[in-house]
C-alpha positions in Angstrom: -31.0 25.0 -14.8 -27.4 23.8 -15.2 -26.4 26.5 -12.7 -28.9 25.2 -10.2 -27.7 21.7 -10.6 -24.1 22.8 -10.2 -25.0 24.8 -7.0 -26.9 21.8 -5.6 -23.8 19.6 -6.3 -21.6 22.0 -4.5 -24.0 22.2 -1.5 -24.1 18.4 -1.3 -20.4 18.1 -1.4 -20.0 20.7 1.2 -22.5 19.1 3.6 -20.8 15.7 3.0 -17.4 17.1 3.8 -18.8 18.8 7.0 -20.3 15.5 8.1 -17.1 13.7 7.6 -15.1 16.3 9.4 -17.6 16.2 12.3 -17.2 12.4 12.5 -13.4 12.6 12.5 -13.4 15.3 15.3 -15.9 13.3 17.3 -13.8 10.2 17.0 -10.7 12.1 18.0 -12.5 13.4 21.1 -13.6 9.9 22.0 -10.0 8.6 21.6 -8.7 11.4 23.9 -11.3 10.4 26.5 -10.3 6.8 26.4 -13.4 5.5 24.6 -11.4 3.6 22.0 -14.1 1.2 20.8 -16.5 4.1 20.2 -13.7 6.0 18.4 -13.2 3.0 16.2 -16.8 3.0 15.2 -16.7 6.6 14.2 -13.5 6.1 12.2 -15.0 3.1 10.5 -18.1 5.1 9.6 -15.8 7.4 7.6 -14.2 4.4 5.9 -17.7 3.3 4.8 -18.0 6.5 2.9 -14.8 5.5 0.9 -12.9 8.4 2.4 -9.4 7.3 3.3 -6.3 9.1 4.4 -3.0 8.3 6.2 -4.3 10.2 9.3 -7.5 8.1 9.4 -5.6 4.8 9.2 -3.0 6.1 11.7 -5.8 7.0 14.2 -7.4 3.6 13.7 -4.1 1.9 14.4 -3.6 3.9 17.6 -7.1 3.0 18.8 -6.6 -0.7 18.2 -3.2 -0.5 19.9 -4.8 0.9 23.0 -7.1 -2.2 23.0 -4.1 -4.5 22.6 -5.5 -5.8 19.3 -2.3 -6.6 17.4 -3.6 -7.6 14.0 -5.8 -4.6 13.3 -3.1 -2.3 14.8 -0.4 -3.4 12.4 -2.9 -3.7 9.5 -3.9 0.0 9.8 -0.4 1.3 10.4 0.7 -0.6 7.2 -2.2 0.9 5.3 -1.2 4.4 6.5 2.3 3.8 5.2 1.0 2.8 1.8 -0.5 6.3 1.5 2.4 8.2 3.3 5.6 6.1 3.3 7.6 8.8 4.9 5.4 9.3 7.9 7.8 9.0 10.9 5.1 8.7 13.5 3.5 5.8 11.8 6.9 4.1 11.3 7.7 4.5 15.0 4.4 3.2 16.2 4.6 0.2 13.8 7.9 -0.8 15.4 6.3 -0.9 18.8 3.2 -2.7 17.5 5.4 -5.4 15.8 7.0 -6.1 19.2 3.6 -7.4 20.4 3.4 -10.0 17.6 4.4 -13.5 18.8 6.0 -14.8 15.6 9.7 -14.1 15.3 10.5 -15.0 11.7 14.0 -14.6 10.3 13.9 -13.0 6.9 15.7 -14.8 4.0 18.7 -12.7 2.9 17.8 -10.6 -0.2 19.6 -10.7 -3.4 21.2 -7.5 -4.8 18.3 -7.1 -7.2 15.7 -7.6 -4.4 17.5 -5.0 -2.3 17.4 -2.5 -5.2 13.8 -3.3 -5.8 12.7 -2.8 -2.2 14.9 0.1 -1.3 14.5 2.1 -4.5 12.1 0.9 -7.2 9.2 0.2 -4.8 9.4 3.7 -3.3 7.1 4.5 -6.2 3.9 2.6 -7.1 3.5 1.3 -10.6 1.0 4.1 -11.3 3.7 6.7 -10.3 6.2 4.9 -12.5 3.7 5.1 -15.4 3.5 8.9 -14.8 7.3 9.1 -15.0 7.2 7.1 -18.3 4.6 9.5 -19.8 6.7 12.5 -18.8 9.8 11.0 -20.3 8.0 10.2 -23.5 7.0 13.9 -23.9 10.6 15.0 -23.1 12.1 12.6 -25.6 9.7 13.7 -28.4 10.4 17.4 -27.6 14.1 16.9 -27.7 13.9 15.0 -31.0 11.9 17.9 -32.6 14.5 20.4 -31.3 17.2 18.2 -32.9 15.3 18.1 -36.2 14.7 21.8 -36.4 18.1 23.0 -35.0 20.4 24.6 -37.4 23.8 24.6 -35.6 25.7 21.3 -35.7 26.6 21.6 -32.0 22.9 22.0 -31.0 21.9 19.1 -33.2 24.4 16.8 -31.6 23.3 17.9 -28.1 19.6 17.5 -28.7 20.1 14.2 -30.5 22.2 12.8 -27.6 19.7 14.0 -25.0 16.7 12.6 -26.9 18.4 9.2 -27.2 19.1 9.2 -23.5 15.5 10.1 -22.8 14.3 7.3 -25.0 16.5 4.9 -23.2 15.3 6.2 -19.8 11.7 5.8 -21.2 12.3 2.1 -22.0 13.9 1.6 -18.6 10.9 3.1 -16.8 8.4 1.2 -18.9 10.1 -2.1 -17.9 10.1 -1.0 -14.2 6.4 -0.1 -14.5 5.5 -3.5 -16.0 7.6 -5.3 -13.3 6.0 -3.4 -10.5 2.5 -4.0 -11.9 3.3 -7.8 -12.1 4.8 -7.8 -8.6 1.8 -6.0 -7.2 -0.7 -8.4 -8.7 1.2 -11.5 -7.8 2.4 -10.5 -4.4 -0.2 -8.9 -2.1 0.8 -8.2 1.5 -1.6 -9.3 4.2 -1.8 -9.3 8.0 -2.9 -12.3 10.1 -6.0 -11.4 12.1 -6.7 -14.8 13.8 -5.2 -15.1 17.3 -3.6 -18.4 16.2 -4.0 -20.2 12.9 -2.7 -23.4 11.4 -1.0 -23.2 7.9 -1.5 -26.3 5.8 0.3 -27.7 2.8 -2.9 -27.8 0.7 -6.2 -25.9 0.6 -8.2 -28.5 2.5 -8.9 -28.8 6.2 -7.6 -32.4 6.2 -4.2 -31.6 4.7 -1.0 -31.7 6.7 -0.2 -28.9 9.1 3.1 -27.3 8.2 3.4 -24.4 10.7 1.4 -22.1 12.9 1.1 -18.3 12.8 -0.3 -15.7 15.2 -2.1 -12.4 15.1 -0.1 -9.5 13.5 2.3 -11.4 11.3 2.8 -10.0 7.8 2.6 -12.5 4.9 2.6 -12.4 1.1 -0.5 -13.7 -0.6 0.6 -15.6 -3.8 -2.6 -17.4 -4.9 -6.2 -18.0 -4.0 -8.5 -21.0 -4.3 -12.1 -21.1 -3.0 -11.9 -19.9 0.6 -8.2 -20.4 0.9 -5.1 -18.2 0.3 -1.6 -19.5 -0.5 0.9 -17.5 1.5 4.6 -17.0 1.9 6.3 -15.8 5.1 9.6 -13.9 5.5 11.7 -17.0 5.8 10.4 -18.4 2.6 8.0 -21.0 3.9 4.8 -21.6 1.9 1.4 -22.8 2.9 -2.4 -22.4 2.7 -4.6 -20.4 5.1 -8.3 -19.9 5.4 -9.1 -16.5 3.8 -11.1 -15.2 6.7 -8.1 -15.4 9.0 -6.1 -12.6 7.3 -6.7 -9.2 5.7 -5.0 -8.0 2.5 -3.4 -4.6 2.7 -4.9 -2.9 -0.4 
């Protein structure tokens, strides 16, 4: 009976994969033929199955770009880069897409730590840093056991030094993992989807208008209250926006 269930599971998985592949190829054909809206529907049908990939997001971005929809274009390119940060095609297309955005916001100069964080530490997600920490913990324990059971003084000194360095590296990576986790939870990137939206100084429709943003602008979401999101833009300005007018990059 178990074998039958297992075989049925494999058959279901196989049929599901074939259906998904079929949708993807159909969407690609529609894109090649200029039917971009129909292609988007096919790609989004795949998303509804919770099947995501850099290629899927990239193709969605390309489809929206052809329709001159700046917000969704940038949004899906950014999501593709979250999965595959080194993808040169996505990076190049994102540069062109950002030129369509109306807002030209000067970024606040970064501190040395912020540069290190964005250029190096954030190259890995907090989950990947956690994996590094686990590996280092095993290495540190192994080196300590080698030190403990070694007979020669030279080997003992070598294994002890290496184990201490591994423990220090472990502590360092644990700190980085925690910081990246905190940063991820407190600072979520999002893309403005509204063609034009007013940013207010409080989460109410009667509050003062502080500035205006347009479709495609990237913001940081810092807080949420009811149907409002508190955001920060690249030049450091803060304000509140209606939640429906942006989409968070997961």
